C-alpha positions as CSV (number, residue, x, y, z in Angstrom):
1,X,-52.2,40.1,-32.9
2,X,-50.3,43.2,-33.9
3,X,-50.4,45.8,-31.2
4,X,-51.2,43.3,-28.5
5,X,-48.9,43.0,-25.4
6,X,-48.1,39.6,-24.1
7,X,-47.1,38.9,-20.5
8,X,-44.0,36.6,-20.1
9,X,-43.5,34.8,-16.9
10,X,-40.2,32.7,-16.2
11,X,-40.5,30.1,-13.7
12,X,-38.5,27.1,-12.3
13,X,-39.5,23.6,-12.9
14,X,-40.5,21.6,-9.8
15,X,-38.5,23.8,-7.4
16,X,-37.3,22.3,-4.0
17,X,-35.8,24.1,-0.9
18,X,-31.9,24.1,-0.9
19,X,-31.9,23.9,2.9
20,X,-34.7,21.3,3.9
21,X,-35.5,19.6,0.4
22,X,-39.2,20.5,0.8
23,X,-41.3,21.5,-2.4
24,X,-41.4,25.4,-2.6
25,X,-44.6,27.4,-3.1
26,X,-45.1,30.3,-5.4
27,X,-45.0,33.6,-3.7
28,X,-45.9,36.2,-6.3
29,X,-43.9,37.6,-9.1
30,X,-41.2,40.2,-9.7
31,X,-41.0,42.6,-12.6
32,X,-37.9,42.8,-14.6
33,X,-37.1,44.8,-17.8
34,X,-34.9,43.1,-20.4
35,X,-32.8,45.4,-22.2
36,X,-35.0,48.2,-20.7
37,X,-37.5,47.6,-23.3
38,X,-39.4,44.4,-22.6
39,X,-41.1,43.7,-19.3
40,X,-41.0,40.1,-18.1
41,X,-42.2,38.6,-14.8
42,X,-39.9,36.3,-12.7
43,X,-41.7,33.8,-10.3
44,X,-40.8,34.2,-6.6
45,X,-40.8,30.9,-4.4
46,X,-40.9,30.3,-0.7
47,X,-40.3,27.4,1.3
48,X,-43.3,26.5,3.6
49,X,-41.1,24.9,6.3
50,X,-38.0,27.2,6.7
51,X,-39.3,30.3,4.9
52,X,-36.2,30.4,2.6
53,X,-37.1,32.3,-0.6
54,X,-35.7,32.9,-3.9
55,X,-36.7,34.5,-7.4
56,X,-36.2,32.6,-10.8
57,X,-32.8,33.5,-12.3
58,X,-32.4,34.5,-16.0
59,X,-29.3,32.8,-17.3
60,X,-29.1,35.2,-20.2
61,X,-28.8,38.2,-18.1
62,X,-26.0,38.8,-15.6
63,X,-26.9,39.5,-11.9
64,X,-27.8,43.1,-11.2
65,X,-28.0,44.1,-14.9
66,X,-30.8,45.0,-17.3
67,X,-29.1,44.1,-20.5
68,X,-28.6,40.6,-22.0
69,X,-25.1,39.3,-22.6
70,X,-25.6,39.8,-26.3
71,X,-26.3,43.5,-25.9
72,X,-23.4,44.0,-23.7
73,X,-21.0,42.4,-26.1
74,X,-22.1,44.7,-29.0
75,X,-20.2,47.6,-27.6
76,X,-17.0,45.3,-27.3
77,X,-17.5,44.2,-30.9
78,X,-17.9,47.7,-32.3
79,X,-14.6,48.7,-30.4
80,X,-12.8,45.9,-32.0
81,X,-13.8,47.0,-35.5
82,X,-12.8,50.7,-35.2
83,X,-12.3,53.2,-32.8
84,X,-15.6,54.9,-31.7
85,X,-16.5,57.2,-28.8
86,X,-18.8,55.7,-26.1
87,X,-21.5,58.1,-27.2
88,X,-21.2,56.9,-30.7
89,X,-21.3,53.2,-29.7
90,X,-24.4,53.9,-27.6
91,X,-26.0,55.7,-30.6
92,X,-25.2,52.9,-33.0
93,X,-26.8,50.3,-30.5
94,X,-29.9,52.7,-30.2
95,X,-30.3,53.0,-33.9
96,X,-29.6,49.4,-35.1
97,X,-31.0,47.3,-32.2
98,X,-33.6,49.6,-30.5
99,X,-31.9,49.5,-27.1
100,X,-30.9,52.7,-25.2
101,X,-27.8,52.2,-23.1
102,X,-26.3,55.3,-21.9
103,X,-22.4,55.8,-22.7
104,X,-21.7,55.0,-19.0
105,X,-23.5,51.7,-19.3
106,X,-21.5,50.9,-22.5
107,X,-18.2,51.7,-20.5
108,X,-19.4,49.4,-17.7
109,X,-20.2,46.6,-20.0
110,X,-16.8,46.9,-21.8
111,X,-14.9,46.9,-18.5
112,X,-16.9,44.0,-17.1
113,X,-16.8,41.7,-20.2
114,X,-13.6,42.7,-22.2
115,X,-11.3,40.0,-20.5
116,X,-13.8,37.1,-20.8
117,X,-14.9,38.1,-24.4
118,X,-11.4,38.5,-25.7
119,X,-10.3,35.3,-24.0
120,X,-13.0,33.5,-25.9
121,X,-11.7,35.0,-29.2
122,X,-8.1,34.1,-28.3
123,X,-9.2,30.5,-27.8
124,X,-11.0,30.3,-31.1
125,X,-8.0,31.8,-32.8
126,X,-5.7,29.3,-31.1
127,X,-8.0,26.4,-32.2
128,X,-7.9,27.6,-35.8
129,X,-4.1,27.9,-35.6
130,X,-3.7,24.4,-34.4
131,X,-6.3,23.0,-36.9
132,X,-4.3,24.8,-39.7
133,X,-1.1,23.7,-38.2
134,X,0.3,27.3,-38.4
135,X,3.3,28.2,-36.4
136,X,4.1,31.6,-35.3
């Protein structure tokens, strides 16, 4: 099995049209690169009655992005530990994880996800403070 390539196809289970509630038909596949290193296929569907079509959505990848949420947050996490230039953050991701984001991509991910990610961290800290009955 070493050295063999596998094709991965993401599909929806039993899709129905959102407009006319008719069972949708398969209409080919679309290629998508996860983290720009792994190719997967997404099933495309079409309604035989009203011709409405859609492609299977990948929940772990934001819309119009090639990188998973986990890879996007790696730049944020590195920035919380110590100051690094965007070039060094991209280089670290490249060496450790094998993904090759540019420094501009790292900046875009930081700008897009920082408030949401930091909000999650603040909520966790608030819960720990409440559990420990710590007052500030």
